[in-house]
C-alpha positions as CSV (number, residue, x, y, z in Angstrom):
1,M,24.6,-15.6,-26.3
2,L,21.4,-13.6,-26.7
3,R,19.3,-16.4,-25.2
4,N,22.0,-16.4,-22.0
5,I,21.6,-12.8,-21.5
6,K,17.8,-13.0,-21.8
7,Y,18.0,-15.8,-19.1
8,F,20.1,-14.0,-16.8
9,F,17.9,-11.0,-16.7
10,Q,15.0,-13.1,-16.2
11,M,16.6,-14.8,-13.2
12,L,17.6,-11.5,-11.8
13,L,14.1,-10.1,-12.0
14,I,12.8,-13.1,-10.1
15,F,15.5,-12.7,-7.7
16,I,14.8,-9.0,-7.0
17,F,11.1,-9.8,-6.6
18,A,11.7,-12.7,-4.2
19,L,14.3,-10.7,-2.3
20,T,12.0,-7.5,-2.0
21,S,9.0,-9.8,-0.6
22,I,11.2,-11.5,1.9
23,V,12.6,-7.9,2.8
24,A,9.1,-6.6,3.3
25,L,7.9,-9.6,5.3
26,F,10.9,-9.1,7.6
27,F,10.4,-5.3,8.2
28,L,6.6,-5.9,8.7
29,I,7.5,-8.7,11.5
30,F,10.1,-6.3,13.0
31,F,7.5,-3.3,13.0
32,I,4.9,-5.4,14.7
33,L,7.3,-6.6,17.2
34,K,8.9,-3.2,17.9
35,E,5.3,-1.7,18.4
36,S,4.2,-4.7,20.6
37,F,7.0,-4.8,22.9
38,P,6.0,-2.0,25.3
39,A,2.8,-3.7,25.9
40,I,4.6,-6.9,26.5
41,K,6.9,-5.2,28.9
42,E,4.4,-3.4,30.7
43,L,1.4,-5.7,30.8
44,G,3.2,-9.1,31.3
45,K,0.7,-12.1,31.3
46,E,-2.3,-10.0,31.8
47,P,-3.4,-10.2,28.3
48,F,-3.6,-13.9,28.4
49,T,-5.0,-14.5,31.6
50,N,-7.5,-11.6,32.0
51,I,-10.9,-11.7,30.1
52,Y,-11.7,-8.1,30.6
53,W,-10.9,-5.5,28.0
54,Y,-11.4,-2.0,29.1
55,P,-8.5,-0.1,27.7
56,T,-10.2,3.4,28.2
57,S,-11.7,3.1,31.7
58,R,-10.1,5.0,34.6
59,K,-8.4,1.8,35.6
60,P,-7.7,0.3,32.3
61,E,-7.7,-3.5,31.8
62,F,-6.0,-5.1,28.8
63,G,-7.1,-8.7,29.0
64,M,-7.4,-10.3,25.5
65,L,-8.2,-13.9,26.5
66,A,-11.7,-13.6,25.6
67,M,-11.0,-12.1,22.3
68,I,-8.5,-14.7,21.6
69,I,-11.2,-17.4,22.3
70,D,-13.7,-15.5,20.3
71,S,-11.3,-15.7,17.4
72,L,-10.3,-19.4,17.7
73,L,-14.1,-20.4,18.3
74,L,-15.2,-18.3,15.3
75,T,-12.6,-20.0,13.1
76,G,-13.1,-23.4,14.2
77,F,-16.8,-23.2,14.0
78,S,-16.7,-21.6,10.5
79,A,-14.0,-24.0,9.3
80,T,-16.0,-27.1,10.5
81,F,-18.7,-26.3,7.8
82,V,-16.7,-24.6,5.2
83,I,-14.1,-27.2,4.6
84,P,-16.5,-30.2,4.3
85,I,-18.6,-28.3,1.9
86,G,-15.7,-27.0,-0.1
87,Y,-14.7,-30.4,-0.4
88,F,-17.9,-31.9,-1.6
89,I,-18.4,-29.2,-4.2
90,S,-14.8,-29.6,-5.6
91,F,-15.3,-33.2,-5.5
92,Y,-18.4,-32.9,-7.7
93,L,-16.8,-30.3,-10.1
94,H,-13.7,-32.5,-10.7
95,T,-15.6,-36.1,-11.0
96,Y,-19.2,-35.4,-12.3
97,S,-19.5,-31.8,-13.9
98,N,-19.0,-31.5,-17.8
99,P,-16.8,-28.9,-19.0
100,K,-19.6,-26.3,-19.8
101,E,-21.0,-26.9,-16.2
102,K,-17.7,-26.7,-14.6
103,K,-17.1,-23.3,-16.5
104,Y,-20.2,-22.0,-15.4
105,I,-20.0,-22.8,-11.8
106,K,-16.3,-21.5,-11.3
107,S,-17.6,-18.4,-12.8
108,I,-20.0,-18.0,-10.1
109,I,-17.6,-18.7,-7.5
110,E,-15.1,-16.2,-9.0
111,I,-17.8,-13.6,-8.8
112,L,-18.5,-14.5,-5.2
113,S,-14.9,-14.3,-4.3
114,G,-14.6,-10.9,-5.6
115,V,-17.5,-9.6,-3.5
116,P,-16.1,-7.1,-0.8
117,S,-16.5,-8.2,2.8
118,V,-18.2,-5.1,3.8
119,I,-20.9,-5.8,1.3
120,I,-21.3,-9.3,2.9
121,G,-21.4,-7.8,6.3
122,M,-24.1,-5.1,5.5
123,F,-26.4,-7.7,3.6
124,I,-26.2,-9.9,6.8
125,L,-26.9,-6.9,9.1
126,I,-29.8,-5.5,7.0
127,Y,-31.7,-8.7,5.8
128,I,-30.8,-11.7,8.1
129,S,-30.0,-9.8,11.5
130,P,-33.7,-8.5,11.6
131,L,-35.0,-12.1,11.3
132,L,-33.4,-12.9,14.7
133,L,-35.8,-10.5,16.3
134,K,-38.8,-12.6,15.2
135,L,-37.2,-15.6,16.8
136,E,-37.0,-13.6,20.1
137,I,-33.1,-13.9,20.1
138,W,-31.7,-11.1,22.5
139,S,-28.7,-10.3,20.4
140,T,-29.0,-9.4,16.6
141,E,-25.4,-9.2,16.1
142,N,-23.8,-12.4,17.4
143,F,-21.4,-15.4,17.0
144,L,-23.7,-17.0,14.5
145,L,-24.0,-14.3,12.1
146,A,-20.2,-13.6,12.2
147,S,-19.7,-17.3,11.5
148,I,-22.3,-17.2,8.5
149,G,-20.6,-14.1,7.0
150,L,-17.2,-16.0,7.3
151,M,-18.5,-19.0,5.6
152,I,-19.6,-16.9,2.8
153,L,-16.5,-15.3,2.5
154,S,-14.2,-18.2,2.5
155,L,-16.2,-20.9,0.9
156,P,-15.4,-19.7,-2.7
157,Y,-11.7,-19.5,-1.7
158,T,-11.9,-23.1,-0.4
159,I,-13.6,-24.6,-3.5
160,S,-11.1,-23.1,-5.8
161,L,-8.1,-24.4,-4.0
162,M,-9.4,-27.6,-3.7
163,T,-10.6,-28.3,-7.2
164,E,-7.2,-27.2,-8.4
165,S,-5.7,-29.6,-6.1
166,L,-8.0,-32.4,-7.4
167,D,-7.4,-31.2,-11.1
168,S,-3.7,-31.2,-10.8
169,V,-3.6,-35.0,-10.2
170,D,-2.0,-37.0,-13.1
171,K,-4.9,-38.3,-15.2
172,S,-3.2,-41.6,-15.6
173,L,-3.7,-42.3,-12.0
174,E,-7.5,-42.0,-12.4
175,E,-7.7,-43.8,-15.8
176,S,-5.7,-46.7,-14.2
177,S,-8.3,-47.2,-11.4
178,L,-11.4,-46.8,-13.9
179,A,-9.6,-49.3,-16.1
180,L,-9.8,-51.9,-13.0
181,G,-13.5,-51.3,-12.7
182,V,-13.5,-48.9,-9.7
183,N,-16.3,-46.4,-10.3
184,K,-15.7,-42.6,-10.4
185,Y,-16.9,-41.8,-6.9
186,K,-14.5,-44.3,-5.3
187,T,-11.6,-43.3,-7.7
188,T,-11.8,-39.5,-6.7
189,L,-12.2,-40.3,-2.9
190,K,-9.6,-43.0,-2.6
191,V,-7.2,-42.3,-5.4
192,T,-7.3,-38.6,-6.6
193,T,-7.8,-37.2,-3.2
194,K,-5.1,-39.3,-1.7
195,A,-2.7,-38.1,-4.4
196,A,-3.9,-34.5,-3.9
197,I,-3.8,-34.7,-0.2
198,S,-0.8,-32.1,0.3
199,G,-2.7,-29.5,-1.7
200,I,-5.9,-30.1,0.1
201,L,-4.3,-29.8,3.6
202,N,-2.7,-26.4,2.3
203,S,-6.1,-25.4,1.0
204,I,-7.5,-26.0,4.6
205,I,-4.5,-24.1,6.4
206,L,-5.2,-21.3,3.7
207,T,-8.7,-21.4,4.6
208,I,-8.2,-21.2,8.2
209,N,-6.0,-18.3,7.8
210,R,-8.4,-16.5,5.6
211,I,-11.1,-17.0,8.3
212,I,-8.9,-15.9,11.5
213,G,-7.7,-12.8,9.6
214,E,-11.2,-11.6,8.2
215,T,-12.1,-8.1,9.7
216,M,-15.1,-6.4,8.1
217,V,-17.7,-9.2,8.7
218,V,-16.9,-9.5,12.3
219,L,-16.7,-5.8,13.1
220,L,-20.2,-5.3,11.5
221,V,-22.1,-8.4,12.8
222,A,-20.4,-10.2,15.6
223,G,-21.5,-7.5,18.2
224,G,-18.4,-6.3,19.6
225,A,-18.6,-7.6,23.1
226,A,-15.3,-9.1,24.5
227,M,-16.8,-12.1,26.2
228,I,-16.7,-15.9,26.1
229,P,-20.0,-17.0,24.3
230,S,-22.0,-19.6,26.1
231,S,-24.3,-20.0,23.0
232,I,-24.1,-19.2,19.2
233,F,-26.4,-16.3,19.9
234,D,-24.0,-14.5,22.1
235,P,-22.2,-11.3,20.9
236,V,-18.3,-11.6,20.3
237,K,-15.3,-9.4,19.7
238,P,-12.5,-11.3,17.9
239,L,-9.2,-9.7,17.8
240,T,-9.5,-8.3,14.3
241,A,-12.5,-6.4,15.3
242,A,-10.9,-5.0,18.2
243,I,-8.0,-3.7,15.9
244,A,-10.2,-2.2,13.3
245,S,-12.6,-0.5,15.6
246,E,-10.2,1.0,18.0
247,M,-7.0,1.8,16.0
248,G,-8.2,4.7,14.3
249,E,-9.1,6.7,17.5
250,V,-6.2,5.2,19.9
251,E,-3.7,7.8,20.9
252,L,-0.5,7.3,19.2
253,G,2.1,5.9,21.6
254,S,-0.2,5.1,24.4
255,L,-0.4,1.6,26.1
256,H,-3.6,1.0,24.4
257,Y,-1.8,1.7,21.0
258,H,0.9,-0.8,21.8
259,A,-1.7,-3.3,23.2
260,L,-3.6,-3.3,19.8
261,F,-0.3,-4.0,18.0
262,L,0.2,-7.1,20.6
263,A,-3.4,-8.3,19.4
264,G,-1.9,-8.0,15.8
265,L,1.2,-10.1,16.9
266,I,-0.9,-12.8,18.4
267,L,-2.8,-13.2,15.1
268,L,0.4,-13.3,13.3
269,F,1.7,-16.0,15.6
270,I,-1.4,-18.0,15.2
271,S,-1.0,-17.7,11.4
272,M,2.7,-18.7,11.5
273,V,1.9,-21.7,13.5
274,L,-0.8,-22.9,11.2
275,T,1.5,-22.5,8.1
276,V,4.3,-24.4,10.0
277,L,1.8,-27.0,10.8
278,S,0.8,-27.3,7.1
279,K,4.3,-27.6,5.9
280,R,5.0,-30.6,8.5
281,F,1.7,-32.4,7.3
282,T,2.4,-32.1,3.9
283,R,6.0,-33.4,4.0
284,R,4.7,-36.4,6.2
285,W,1.9,-37.1,3.5
286,K,4.5,-36.9,0.9
287,R,6.4,-39.5,2.5
């Protein structure tokens, strides 16, 4: 009887927390939609067809196309490097490292993952950015530096998720492969990775979401210019940087205010699309 009562209260507590999370998410989405609606109604297609973002000029323009492209380019460029590097490091940790070495490397990764993004941005701004002057690069706050900062921030996250995915695979699969004479490298590459593919795909999507939602690094070192870059040394202004830099000074209830919420809605939409794609890919691989 006591066990049943205890089980009931445990389930009730889990249900309450789950329901609270769902309700909070619902109200968050509703709030963003509500605040974005005046901009959607007033601006129409302009944010998606115009590259010029001059919300405070005499004739304001609210084009977000350049900032959307900046966000996607930064995310794609950073993820292209972070995901393979993260996989190779997690591959090594799972396959070749001994328990002591693995524990030591994981501790370093955990420390790196706890470093505030503003500290990484300041480090890049103070110590790496001046080096570009010696190379005669015209902008010392640019796409490349923002991407480096995003890689540093997201790499520990990627390594941790992928290592957990590989470690969660049933040991009997690997032992069977090794017993048949397959070496460790091919076993991890062809057996363990395939078995952990759903977790790895989720790791990739979560990493991309982490990159596209990062604010402080791109605010500090991306350059703050809402333009489509022609090289990795051009300044850029992703959506997150625009929201962070302007929301604190914008007039409450103005069109500029609602446009910034529209930028947040676009980011939320991209994140939701990535999450849905992750679920679909995961289900397909499980089949």
